[in-house]
C-alpha positions, 0 to 999 in steps of 0.5 A: 239182220244187218246192212253195212252204210255202205249198203244201205248209202249205195242202194240211195244214190244207185236209186237217184241214179235209177230215178234219172236213168237216160236223162243224163249223169249227177255229180256226186256232190248233188248225189251226197247233198239230196241223200244227206251222205258224206262226198267222200264215202260216197266218192268211195263207194261210186267209183267201187261200182265203177271199176266193178262196171255198174256205174260210168263216169262221165267227164266235163263239167257236165259229168258225174255218174250214171247207171251201166246198165238199165234199171229194169236190169238190175236186181237188188240182189245184184246190186247188193253183191256188187257191194258188198260181196254177198247177196245177203249178209248175215248178222252172224251167219254161219256156212257150215251145220254144228258140229255139236249135236244139239237139235235146237243150234242145228233148227236154228242154224237151218232158220238162219239158211233158209231165212237167207234162201228165201230174201236172196230169191226175193231180192233177184226178184226187184229191179231198180225200176220196180222200185222207182215206178212203186215208189211214183205209183205212190208219191201220185196217190193223194197224202194220207190216203196211201193204200201200201200195203207190206206182207211179210 
């Protein structure tokens, strides 16, 4: 599975905005410096998100970008679809069952379709607020005593 740099950088930038929701705007250069992203590339990403109504720009000396919605209203599936046009871009994913009668090819096709559906559903349940809240809980815990685990 592959995520574009647009999706990876867009997620990082939007998480920065989500972590400061309600505290004012951040400039592109502030976000780029904090996340180690090219200013020019980040500006393209944020401008595209602005055109889709996902972020708002604020003019003036304290200007920059803010999220257009509360972080609790933004799911990862919504963000990914805005960034890449797909909820979950899998490499080499096909939309139709292979025409050959090879059951292994068909089983492989079924696997990727089910896997993609599973991820889309999971990403629809995770909001920016969920990620920020969990990150803050982990940050507050004592170093080296993280109880955070991944279940796959």
